[in-house]
Each structure stands twice: as structure tokens, then as C-alpha cells.
C-alpha beads as a LAMMPS data file, in Angstrom:
LAMMPS data file: protein, C-alpha beads

89 atoms
88 bonds

1 atom types
1 bond types

-500.0 500.0 xlo xhi
-500.0 500.0 ylo yhi
-500.0 500.0 zlo zhi

Masses

1 110.0

Atoms # bond

1 1 1 -218.420 107.054 -104.013
2 1 1 -219.498 110.162 -102.188
3 1 1 -221.857 110.321 -99.224
4 1 1 -223.216 113.773 -98.486
5 1 1 -221.058 116.904 -98.668
6 1 1 -221.437 120.265 -100.332
7 1 1 -223.523 120.398 -103.504
8 1 1 -220.774 122.246 -105.384
9 1 1 -218.296 119.502 -104.477
10 1 1 -220.676 116.817 -105.754
11 1 1 -221.102 118.728 -109.025
12 1 1 -217.316 118.988 -109.454
13 1 1 -216.882 115.282 -108.785
14 1 1 -219.464 114.503 -111.474
15 1 1 -217.679 116.728 -113.998
16 1 1 -214.320 115.093 -113.230
17 1 1 -215.795 111.594 -113.555
18 1 1 -217.317 112.459 -116.935
19 1 1 -213.998 113.910 -118.123
20 1 1 -212.160 110.762 -117.082
21 1 1 -214.740 108.639 -118.904
22 1 1 -214.275 110.717 -122.075
23 1 1 -210.493 110.326 -121.960
24 1 1 -210.740 106.580 -121.366
25 1 1 -213.193 106.227 -124.246
26 1 1 -210.837 107.950 -126.684
27 1 1 -207.880 105.960 -125.327
28 1 1 -209.713 102.650 -125.805
29 1 1 -210.890 103.608 -129.292
30 1 1 -207.313 104.436 -130.344
31 1 1 -206.053 101.181 -128.880
32 1 1 -208.679 99.174 -130.762
33 1 1 -207.950 101.029 -134.025
34 1 1 -204.237 100.229 -133.675
35 1 1 -205.052 96.570 -133.055
36 1 1 -207.313 96.496 -136.128
37 1 1 -204.510 97.980 -138.222
38 1 1 -202.062 95.414 -136.893
39 1 1 -204.273 92.412 -137.658
40 1 1 -205.510 93.700 -141.057
41 1 1 -205.108 90.968 -143.678
42 1 1 -203.976 88.306 -141.192
43 1 1 -205.546 84.845 -141.229
44 1 1 -206.712 85.028 -137.599
45 1 1 -207.925 87.946 -135.485
46 1 1 -208.636 88.321 -131.790
47 1 1 -212.285 87.585 -130.966
48 1 1 -213.093 91.187 -130.012
49 1 1 -211.950 92.431 -133.449
50 1 1 -214.091 90.002 -135.423
51 1 1 -217.545 91.052 -136.647
52 1 1 -220.121 90.405 -133.921
53 1 1 -223.288 89.748 -135.978
54 1 1 -225.444 87.055 -134.325
55 1 1 -224.521 83.616 -133.047
56 1 1 -226.559 81.884 -135.761
57 1 1 -225.012 83.955 -138.562
58 1 1 -221.488 83.305 -137.247
59 1 1 -222.112 79.561 -137.229
60 1 1 -223.839 79.404 -140.620
61 1 1 -221.986 78.101 -143.662
62 1 1 -220.350 80.596 -145.997
63 1 1 -222.192 81.149 -149.294
64 1 1 -219.681 79.177 -151.399
65 1 1 -219.813 76.278 -148.911
66 1 1 -223.593 76.304 -148.933
67 1 1 -223.828 75.887 -152.715
68 1 1 -220.999 73.346 -153.112
69 1 1 -221.942 70.040 -154.736
70 1 1 -220.543 66.562 -154.156
71 1 1 -218.923 64.771 -157.117
72 1 1 -221.968 62.467 -157.310
73 1 1 -224.355 65.438 -157.486
74 1 1 -222.240 67.042 -160.237
75 1 1 -222.220 63.821 -162.271
76 1 1 -225.967 63.344 -161.900
77 1 1 -226.661 66.950 -162.923
78 1 1 -224.498 66.679 -166.044
79 1 1 -225.825 63.216 -167.038
80 1 1 -229.483 64.092 -166.502
81 1 1 -230.011 67.745 -167.415
82 1 1 -233.421 69.443 -167.270
83 1 1 -235.504 68.195 -170.159
84 1 1 -236.796 70.690 -172.698
85 1 1 -240.200 70.279 -174.259
86 1 1 -241.417 71.950 -177.425
87 1 1 -244.958 73.178 -176.801
88 1 1 -247.094 73.901 -179.861
89 1 1 -250.312 75.870 -179.828

Bonds

1 1 1 2
2 1 2 3
3 1 3 4
4 1 4 5
5 1 5 6
6 1 6 7
7 1 7 8
8 1 8 9
9 1 9 10
10 1 10 11
11 1 11 12
12 1 12 13
13 1 13 14
14 1 14 15
15 1 15 16
16 1 16 17
17 1 17 18
18 1 18 19
19 1 19 20
20 1 20 21
21 1 21 22
22 1 22 23
23 1 23 24
24 1 24 25
25 1 25 26
26 1 26 27
27 1 27 28
28 1 28 29
29 1 29 30
30 1 30 31
31 1 31 32
32 1 32 33
33 1 33 34
34 1 34 35
35 1 35 36
36 1 36 37
37 1 37 38
38 1 38 39
39 1 39 40
40 1 40 41
41 1 41 42
42 1 42 43
43 1 43 44
44 1 44 45
45 1 45 46
46 1 46 47
47 1 47 48
48 1 48 49
49 1 49 50
50 1 50 51
51 1 51 52
52 1 52 53
53 1 53 54
54 1 54 55
55 1 55 56
56 1 56 57
57 1 57 58
58 1 58 59
59 1 59 60
60 1 60 61
61 1 61 62
62 1 62 63
63 1 63 64
64 1 64 65
65 1 65 66
66 1 66 67
67 1 67 68
68 1 68 69
69 1 69 70
70 1 70 71
71 1 71 72
72 1 72 73
73 1 73 74
74 1 74 75
75 1 75 76
76 1 76 77
77 1 77 78
78 1 78 79
79 1 79 80
80 1 80 81
81 1 81 82
82 1 82 83
83 1 83 84
84 1 84 85
85 1 85 86
86 1 86 87
87 1 87 88
88 1 88 89
């Protein structure tokens, strides 16, 4: 934090701060990429490497879970299939 001082000095400080931010950004990106590579294909991943999406989407059932049927539902569907009607004109 700088209070007052020469304008040229303030400009230099800004440039240095931006340069540091750039370096840290690249450093953090590399670190995250390495972590992603390390956890690729594993059963569990750290929370910050998982897809963010939305809270509702994360908590929703997976597609295959959503369309699963209980044994009773399967039996009923096979025993009572949709009826077909022959319509004549």
C-alpha cells in the first residue's frame, strides 16, 4: 500500500504488481494442471478439481439412476404391455 510519493514511483509499483500477478496466475494454472493429471481416472478427486456446475445439478440423480425401475415396475410393465388396437376406416 502506497500513500503519496512521486507519480513515476507509483506507476512502477503498479507495473511490478501486475507482473507479480501474471507470474502467480501462470504458476497456479500449472499447479492445477499437474493436479488434474495426477487425479485423472481416479475414483475420487479433490473438490476444486471437480466440475462446478450448479448446486442443483450436482445433487441431481445421474441419468441411469433416474430411469432405473424397481423389480415390481419391471414385472408390471412386462405383464401388462401397452395394448394395441386395430382401427379400421
